N, C-alpha and C positions, 0 to 999 in steps of 0.2 A: 482503317483496319476493319476487318469483318466484325469484330466484337462490338465496335461502336455503332455499326448499322443495326445490329441485333439489340443492343442495349443503349439507346440514344441518351437516356438520362445519365448514364455514366460519363458521357462526353461533357455534359453540363456540370456534373458534380466535381470533376477534377479542377477546372479553373476556379470554381467557387471555393473549394477547400484551400487551394493555393492562396487565394485572397485572404481567407480567414487566418491562415498561418502568418502571412505578412502583417496582418493587423494585430495579431497577438504579440509578435516578437518586435515589431518596429512601428506600432501604431501611433498616430497623432491626430488631433482634431483639425479638420480642414473642411470648411464649408464649401470650398471650391470643388472638392471631389463630389459632393452631392449634386452640385450644379452640372458638373461634367457628366455624371451618371444619368441625370435627367435628359440632357441634350443628346447623348449617345443613344439612349432608349427611344427618344422621339424620332431620331434619324433612322434607326433600325426599323421602327414600326412603319414609318412613311415609305421607306424603300421596299418593305415586305408587302405592304397592302396596296400601294399605288403604282408600282412598276412591275414589269415582268423580267427585269434584267437578271434576277437571281436564278433564272433557269439555266443560265450559261455557267460553265464550269469555273471560269476565272472569277465570276461574280460570286459564286458559292464560297470561294476562298475568302473573299473580303467579308461576306456575310458571317462566316465562321469567326473571322478575326474580331469583327464588331461585337459579336455575341460573347466571345471569350473575355474581351476587355471589360464588357459590362458586368459579367459575372465576377471577374477578378476584383473590380472596384466595389461591387456590391458586398462581396465577402469581406473585404478590407474594412469598409465602413460599418458593416454589421458587427464585426469584432470590436472596433473602436467604440461604437455606440453602447455595447454591452460591458465595456470596461468602466466600472463605476468611478474609478479614481479620476477619470477625465472629465467628469461632470463638474460644472462650475459651482454647483450648489452642494458639493460633497461636504459632509460634516467635518472632515479633517481640515477644511479651510478655516474653521473657527477653533482649531485645537488649542491655540495659545490661551484661550479664555474659556475652555470647556469647563462647565460646572455640573449642571444637571442636563440630562438627556432623556427624551421620551423615545423608547424603542418598541418595536413590534416583533414578536417572535414569528419568523416565517418558516420554521421547520420544527418538526416534532423534537423536543429535547432528548438528548442522549444521556442516559444514566451511566456514570462511571462508578468506580469503587468508592471514592470519597467525594466526588464532585458531580455536578450537573453541567453539561455543556449545552449552550444555547447559541443559535444563529439568529440574529435579529437585524432589522433595518432601522437606522436612526432617523426618525421622522421629524424630530424637533430638538433644538439645542437652545440652552439659555445663554444668550450672548449679551453681556452688559445689561443684565436684568430685562432683556427682551427676548421673547420666544421667536425663533426663526425656523421656518420650514427647511428641511434638509433631506438629503438622500445619502445612501451609502450603507453597506453591510458591516457588521461587527460580530466577533465571536466573544461570548461571555462565559466565564467559568464561575460557578457559584458553589459554596459548600453544600453538601448533600444533607438535607433535613426535610421535615414535613412540609415546610413552606415552599422550598425549591422544587420538591417532587410534585407539587400541585400545579406547577406551570405547564401550560399546554400550548399547542399551536394557536396562533392568533391573539394571544394575550399581550396586553400592553404593560410595560414596566417603566417606572421612573427610577433612573439610576444616577448614582454619583460616585465616580471613581476615576482613577488615573487611566486614561486611554493611551495605549502605546502601539507602535507598529509591530506586526507579527515578526517573529525572529526567523532568520534563515538557518540552515543547518550549521551546527557548531562543530561537527566532526567531518573529516573527509569521507566522501562517498555516502554520507547519511542521506536518508530520504528528505527531500526538500519540501517540508510541510508549508513553508511560506509560499512557495510557488504553487503548491497544490491548492491552498486557500485562495490565491490570487486568481486562479481559474474559475473560482466561484464568486469573484468580485469582493472578496474579504481581504482587507489589508490591515485591519486593526483588531486589537483584542483588549480585554479588560478583565481583571480578577477582582470580583466583588466579594466583600466580606458581609457578614450579617449586619444589617442596619444601614447598608449603603444602597439598598434597592427596595422598591415598594411596588406591589402589583396593583395596577389601576383597575377600576371597575368598568372596563369596556373591552370589547373584542373586535378583531378584524380578520383579514385574510379571506380566502375563498371558502364558501360553505361546503363545497364538495370535498375539499381536502380536510376540513374540520370534521365532516361526517366520517371520512375514511379513518382518521386518527382515532375517533371514538370507537368505531367498529373494530379497529385493530386491537385496541385495549381489551374489548370484550372478548374477542376471539382468543387472545393470549390468555385471558382468565380461564376460558374453557380448557385450553391445553394444560394449564397448571392444575386444573381439577382432576383430569383423567390420565395425564402422562406423568409418571413418577420416574425419577432419575434425572439428575442435573444435566448430563450431557444429552440424554434423549430429548428432554424438553427443549434444550437450546437448539438442537439440530432440526427438529420438526418445526420450531418457530421460524428458523431461517429458511427452511425449504418452502413453506407455504405462505408465510407472512412477511418474509424479508427482514425479520428482526434478528440480527446477528450479535447483539450485545452480550448474550449469555454464553457464547462459545469461548472456552478457555484456549489459551495460546498453544498448549501441547496438541490439542485436537485440531486446531486450525492449521498448524504446521504439518500434521500428519496428512490432512487432506491436500495441502499444497505439495507435499513430497510425493504423493501418489498420483498427482495429476488430476485429482477430482475436486479441486477447489471451486470449480464453476457450479457445483451442485449446491453449495452453501449460499450462493447468491441467486435470488429468483431470476430466472433467465428465460430464454426462448423455449427451452425444454418444458418448463413449467407452464408457460402460456400455451404452448402447443398441446399439452395434455388437457388443459382447461378447455381449449377449443374442441378437441376430440370428444370430450365428455358432453359438452353443450350441444355439439352437432348431433350426437347420438340421442340425447334426451329430447331434442326438438325435431327429430326426424319426421314426426307426424305432420309437420307443417310444410311438407313438400307437395301437398295436393294441388295447390293453385299458385299462380304467379304472385299475387299480393301477399299470400301467406309466406312465400319464400322471402319476399322483401321484408316482412315483419320479422321473420326468423333471423335474417341477416342483421337487422337493426338491433335486435335483442342481444345477439352474440357480440356484435361490435361494442355496444354500450357496456356489456358485462366485462369484456376484455379491457376496455379503457378504464373502467372503475377499478378492476383488479390491479391495473398498473399503478393507479393512484394509491390504492390500499397498501401496496407493497413498497411504496416510497419512490416511485418513478425512477427506478434504476435504468441506465441506458439500455441494457439488454432487454428488459421488459418493454420499454417504450419502442425499441426497434421491432420486437416481435409483434406487439400489439398493432402498431401502425402498418407493418407489412402484411399481417394477416387480414387487417381491415381492408387494405387495397385488394388483396386476392379475393376476399369474400364479395366485395363490390363487383369485381370483374366477373366472377362466376355467377352472381345474381343477375346482372344485366347482360350476361352472355357476351362479354367482351374478352377477346383473346388477350393473354398476358404472358410476359416473360418474367420468371421469378427474380432473375437478376435485375431486371428493370424495376420491379417492385421494391427490391432491396435498395436500389439507388434512390428511388423516390422517397422512401422512408428516411434514408440518411439525409437527403436534401431538406425534408420537412423538419426533422429534428434539429438540424444545424441552424435552420432559420429560427427555430424556437430558442435554441441555446448554442451559439457558435463555439463556446468553450468545451462542448462535448467532444470535440476533436482531440482534446488533450486528456480525455478520460480513458484510462487503461481498459476499463470494462466495456466502454463503447467500441474501442478498437478491436478488442478480443472477440466481442460478440459478432461484429460485422465480418471480420476475417474468418472466423470459424464458420459462419453461415455461408459465406462465399465459397469456402473450400468444399463444404458439403454439396452445395448446389452445382458447382462446376465438375467436381471429380467423383462424387459418390457413385453415380451410375456407371462410370467407366471402371472404377475399382471393383464394384459389385459384380459387373459382368465378366470379370476374370475367372470366376469359378461359380458353379451352380450346385447348391445342395438339394438333394431330393427330399429330405425330411423337413417338416415345418419348423421344428426347433432349431436345427442346424442353419436353416435359411435365415431365421430371425437373428440368431447369434452372429452370423456372418454380416448381415446388414448393419447391426449395431457396431460391429468391429470396423466396418468400412466407414461409418459415420465418425468414429473416434479417430481413425487414421487420417481421413481427409480434413477433419477439423484441425488436427494437430499439425498437418502439413503447412497450413497458412498462419498458425498461431505460435509455433515454437520459436521463431526469431524474436517476436515480441516478448515471450515469456523469458527468454534468455536475457534480453535487454533490461527488462524491468525487475525480474525476480532472481536473476543470476543463477538459475538452476534449470535442469531438464529432468522430468520424471521418466525414468527408463521403462517402468512397467505401466505406463499410462494406458496401454491397450487392455491389459488384464484388469486393471482397476476400473476402467470406464465401463466395460461390459457388465461387471457385477454391480457397479454403482448405479448405472442407468436403469437396470432392471429393478433394483431395490427402491430407488428413488421414485419410480413410477408407481410401485405398490404403495409406498408411503404417501405419495401425493393423493391418490384416490382414497386410501384409508383415512388420512387426516381430514380431507374434505368431508368424507362421510361422517367422521366423528363430530365435526362442527355442525353438520346438517341435522344430525339426530341426537344432539347433546341433551335435549329435553327428555329423552327416554333413558333414564338413569341406569337401569339394569343393563340395557343393551350397550350403552356407552362405556360402562366399566370394563366389560370384556373386550370391546373394540379398542379401547384405550390401551389395555394390556397387550393386545396383539400388535397394535401400531408401535408401542414402545419397544417390544421385542424385535420388530423389523428394523427399527432405527438402531437398536443395539447391534444387530447383525451388520448393518451398514457401517457403523463406526468401527466394529471389529475388523471387517474386511479391509478398511482403509488403513488401520493401524498395523495389521499383519502385512499388508503390501509394502508399507513404508519400512517395516522392520526387515524385509528381505535384503540379502547382500547386494550392494551396489544399486539400491533402489532409486537413488537420486544422484544425478551428476551436478555437484554443487561447485561454487566458486567460479562460475562462468562470468566473464567480463567482455562485453562487446560494445562498441560505440554506436551511436545512432546512424552514422554513415555506413558502418559495416552491416547494420541491420538492413538498410536500404539496398546495399549490394547483394545481400543474401536473398532478399525478395525478388530483385531483378533476375538473379540466377534461377530461382524457383520458377518464375514466369517463363524464362527462356527454356528451361528443361521441359516444362509442360508443353510449351509451343513446339518443341522438337517431337515429343510423343504424339502430338495431335496432327501437325503438318509435315513431319518428317523432313525438316530442313536442317542440314548439318551445321549451318552457320549459327543457329540458335544454340546448339549443343556446345560448339567451340567457344562462343562468347560466354556462355554460362559457366563452363569449366574455367575460363580465364578469370572471371570474377571471383569464383570460389578460391582459386589459387592465390589471388591477390589478398583475399581475406585471411586465408591460412598463413600466408607469408607474413602479413602484418602481425598476426597473433604470435607467430614463432619469433619474430624480431622483438616484440614486447616481452615475451617469455625469456629470451636470451638476455635482454637488457636488465630484467629484474633479478637475474641470478646474482648480480654483484651489488644489489642495493643493501644499504645498512642504514636503518632508521630507528629513532626512538620516538614513539607517539604517545603523548599523555592526553587521553580522551576527556571530553566533558560529558559526563553522565551523572545526572542529578543524584546526589547522596551516595555516590559510589566512586571508588578509586579504580582506575583502569589504565594500564600501561602495556603497550606492545613494544618488545625489543625485537626488531626484524633484521634477520641476516639471510639475504637471498630469498629462498622460497620457504624458509622456516621462521617461526616466531616463538617468543617466550611471552606469555601473558601473565601479568601480575595484577590481581584484582581482589575485591572483596568476595567472600564466600557467597553472599546473597546474589551478587552479579553473576558469578560463575554458574550458579544453579538456575539463573533466569535466562533461558534460551531466547526468549522474545526480545529482551533488552539488547543482548549481544547481536542478534540478527538485525534489529532496527538501527543500532548505532555503529556497529563495528564490521559486520560480515561483508558488506558491500566494498568497503575499503580494502579488506584482505583479498577479496576477489580481484579488485583492480590492480593490486600489487602482486597478484599471482601466488599468494601464500597457499601452500598445501594444507588442507585441514588436518591431515594425518601428522603433519610436522609442527603442530602447535602444542607447546608444553605449558601447563598452567600451574601457577602458584596462587595460593589463597593467603591473604593478609588480613589479620584482625588485630584487635587490641588485647585479646586474651591469650593465654598459653594454649588454647585449644586450636591453634592454627593448623589447618590441614594442608600439607605440602606434597607436591609431586615433583620428584627430582628430574631435572632436565640436564642433558649433557651438552655443554657449550664451552668450547675451548677458550672463549674470551671472558668468561665470568670468573672472577678471582676467588670466589668462595667455595669452589668445587671440592678442593681437598679437605677443607674444614668440615664440610658437610659429611664426607665419607668417614672422617675420623670420629665424628659424633655418633654416626650410625654404628661404627665398629665398637665403640664403647658400650653401646646398648646391647649388642649381640654378645660381647664377652661377659657382661654382667649377667645376662640371661643364662649363659652357659655355666657360669660359676654357681648360679642359683640352683640349677637342676643337678649339678654334679655332687654337691655336698649338702645333705639335710642339716648337718650340724652347724654349718655356716650360713644358714638360711637368713638370719637377721642381718648379718653383715653383708651378704650378697644383695639382700633387698635394699639395704641402705646405699650400697654402691650403685645398684640399678637406679634407685631414685635420683642419686646425684647425677648419674650419667644422663638420665631423662631430663633433669633440670638443665644440665649443660647443653643437651641437644636442643631443648626449647629455646634457651637463650641464644644459642648459635643460629637456630632457624630464624629467630626474630631478627638477629643481626643480619642474616642473609638477605632478608626481605627489605631491611632498612638501609643497608649500605652495600653497594656492589659497584662493579666496574664493567662497562660494556664498550669494547673497542676504544679504550683509552678515555672514555667519559665516566667520571666518578659521580654516582648518584646516591643521595641520602634521602630516605623517606622518614619524615617525622609524623607519627600518628599516636604517640604516647608521651605524656609529660615526663615520665621517668627516664626517657632517653637522654634528656638534657644532663642528667646526672650519671647514668650508667654507660651511655654509648659515646665514646670519644673517638674521633676520626682525625688522624693527623694529615696534614697537607691540605691543599686546596680542593674543594668540592666544586664540580661543574654545575650540578643542578640539585638544589635542596627543595624537596616537595613537601608542602604542608597538607595534611590529610585529617579527616574525621574531626574537624572543629577542635583541634588541640588548643588548650587554654595556655597560650604563650604570647609574649610580646616580642615584637620584631627586634627590639634592642637586646633582649636576652639571647635571641638566636645569633645576632651579630657578635655578641661577646663570646659566644661558645664556638662558632664555626666560621671558617673562611670559605666563602662560596662565590661563584660567578653569577648565578641567577637564582632568585627565589621563585618557586612555582606554586601557585594556589590551585589545587585541583578541584574537581566537581563534587567531591564528597563534603565540602564545607558549605555552611549556610551563607545566604546572601549578606546577612548582617556582619558575620565574621569577615567575609571577603571585603566588604566595604571598609571595615575598621583596619584591616591589615594593609589595604591599598593606601589608606590615609597615612598610616604610620610609615610605610615605605617612602611615600612622597616627602614626608617631613625629614626622614633620615637619609634621603637621597639613595635609597637601596634599590638596585635593579630588580624588577619584579614582573612576572607574567601571570595573569589570571585567566585560566581557561573558562571560568564562569563568564567573564566579560568578553574575551576575545576568541573563544573556541579552542579547539584542540591545539596543543603545542607539538609541532612536527620538527624534529631535529634530524636532518639528513646530511649534514656536513661532517660525517664521521671518518 
């Protein structure tokens, strides 16, 4: 193909990526593959340099086959080599006798609300009173205090604790954090209490990264001094330094819903702006050849250090490596193709870390950049503005459109949503982000001039406020986000193939491309319609596992009734993380989800839902009618005010008890469910007949034998709102009494679909 002749490194990149994917999904240790790789490489080198046979067309075919096989095997072996669990000296091999371990922190600690999260490599373990050198990464969680806050990159710790494997998702459709950590060669975790760890008096790690961590802390301290406002401080820290810990969930989802989430992660836009500023400041060094070389070296060194300073995110590394290649080409007067530079940077980064291919940020960054490089000039040339401002706005709009063209399938696959107003938000966001970048860097550079920095800090904070406001207002617009999208990885591949074919049609005007592209899209839409039709008749009960919370979905077709704690209902981030993806997979309409709040007090807040299969519907209406009649009597006769008030109070009490019973005993498609979250229920709430599912919630102080004497039930369910100790005690009692039990804490969400 023509594109391979223009971008030869893309031809090398494809088999290399294929080999990496095979290594990740079905990798195994095999020394014979290294031997085969060396033999094939030697044969290829000999044929290439010692003979002239490859000038013939047929020989070129075999040359290409040899090269593709070599790259395939190399990618496979590289992925296996970087999979720590395959190492024969991995610390988990001694896990049966693990007692003390010496670990080194290899990443700057992450500060959470109540904990400190560390990523460390286990360098030594105590095995039968003998210290053994080991390898392998581990995730550590420590209570947040002055001692844990003092831990930095490169510190050594002596730890003693129970090491366990990282847990997979406990709910259907939930983000697979175990798999995410495995792509970083982290397979184990430990929760350390005070007194189970000790900071050793030695340091390790790379000095350049340690220096970057120290500098980042100092720069964050400058922002805290001059930027007032929690959200403003959080956003500018994310924009310039890559520190996203301070961004609250509501603001984060506002950026995601508007299609501007990329601004909060230091990306190619930020590195490009840094390059433009440095290139302008060092423009005086264009006078001679050697000054140009020195200028290029300074810019490249600064870009690479900035990448380290901001945490080596995939987008920053991509941009820094690609710009370095372009700068080198321009300095030494070598012609270059930007797509070729993009391919080379991807090749280099994947050699450094092959698991970057599984990183969403890496994929979005490269697809967005490829879209801009390939299509921006074509889209920009469709219309020409005479004014300078109109021309720049049109150029920014074209960049947003072309980037979205190649990233929206990935966004739908991973985030299950599509920002409808991405064009509007990105034009505003890119302009404001550019101003904030230069203002923020200026604030850091002139921070020693206090008087000037105070006013510059206020101006910068106001600009960040405008940025946040524009994002929030965009997200608040009607139909701003198309949510609940659920596509499979194979459908994503087919959509990309269709996009390539459509683009090929507009470039080469070949009808076959257009027809095949439409056929692929018709297949995707047909599959979605089939899944949508099949889900119309689904009937499920799902009891989720969410720590310290009760969460139950009653699903009927594309509608659902959600019974949960008030805290969970108000926590959008928890619902998004644990539940939303599953609802998208089941084609649940967000507008057809009715919510009930359940608490232990009489202050339960309820939202009535109309469902023909729920048996308490009439009782609910009668209680509400009593309240209205009491209120009417109260207003009608002042003389009877005390009596009416008493009636009203009694009606309210009846309503509360009825509402409590609604949430605690109900029927859904013939399945009777009882929720026990209050000890008084054992005396007050009597249910005749057999109960299908009895759910224990909120650490109710009850023994299983007392429940068995009161109720006749098919299955006892221990939900995620209970503590680990209570769960363990109840499971033990159930085993002794031979009581059928299911613990969502141990086994994940309970899905009942045989209704």
